[in-house]
N, C-alpha and C positions, 0 to 999 in steps of 0.2 A: 808592171804599169802601178803608180801610186796614186793617191788620192786628187793629186792635181793632174793627172793624165801624161805624166813623166814616165818614161822606161827607164828602170834599175835593174842593176846586175849586181846579186850579192853573193861573195865567195862562200864555199863550204869544202872543207879540206879534211877534217878528221871522220874518222870512221864511217865510211859509205859504205853501207848495207843493201844489196841487192836481192831481192826475194821474189816469189811467183806463188801465187794462190789459184789452185785447180779445183774447178767444178764439172763434175764428171755425171753424165747421164747414162743409164744404162737400159739397154733391152733385152728381152729374154726371148729367143728364138721358140720355134713350135715345138722342138724337142728338149725345151727346159735348159738351155745351156745361155748363160747370161756374157753379154759381151758391151765394151763401152761402144755408144754411138755418139756422144758429142764431149768434147773437152773445150772449156772456157777458162783461158789463161789470164791471170789478171797482174800484170807485173807491178812491184812494187819498191821503193828505195826509203832507206830510213838514212836521213842525214843529220850529222852534227856541224855546227859552226866551229867549233873551237870557241876561245875565250874571245868576247866582244867587247870593246871599250865601252861604256856608258853612252857617251855620245854617240855612238854608231849604231846602238841598237833598235833606237825608234824607227831607222830606216828599213829595218827586218819586218815591220808591221805591215808592209805593202804586200808582202806574199801572202798574206791573209786576205787582202780586199781588192787584188787584182782581177779583173775579169779573165785573164789568159796566165798561165805560169809554163814557164818553157824551161826545161831542165836541160842543159847544157854540159856534155861530156868532153872536158879539155883534152883526155887523153886517145879518145879515139874520133873526136871531131862529130860526135853524134848528137842529135837534141830530142827531146820527147816532150810532147804536149801532156802535161800533168797537173792533176787536181790534187790540193793539200786538205788532210785530214787531221782534225784537232782543231783548237783553239789558240790565238795569240794570246798572251800574261805579259802584260808588262812588269818588266824587271829590272832592277837596278841593284848597284852595291848596297844601298840602305835596306830594301826591302828583302833582300836574299842574303845576304851577309857574306858573301861570296863572289867571286869572280862570275860574269854572264855569260851562258852560252845557250843555243837554241839548238832544238832536237826538232827535225820536220819529219812527218810520215806522208809520202807521197805516193799516189796511184798513176798511172797510164790512164791517158783520157779514153783509150779505145781498148779494147781486148782482143787478144788472139784468138780464133773459134776454128776448132778441129772438129770436122763432121766425117765421120766414118760410115 
């Protein structure tokens, strides 16, 4: 959703990387054997937009100001509610001296919790 309340959709086609962070907690049994008791999995995505024309780059700013963000995978037809990490930096050919692209670091809004 942009600053004016309109819904937008921006394509990302280049170099999409999925990763997961694992936070584990352990317990020690009465006979001093450690075992994992809880694992919290944080899904993450790193997206690259590819080259964006200067005149379209300003539309990507709404990714950082939107109250909600949905990542839609057009190959598997799945969607994920995500939050964006990082800041928006205004870029154009004048101040970058190169073509403009955007890298996003996204995290799933919910984690996966495994309790053993």
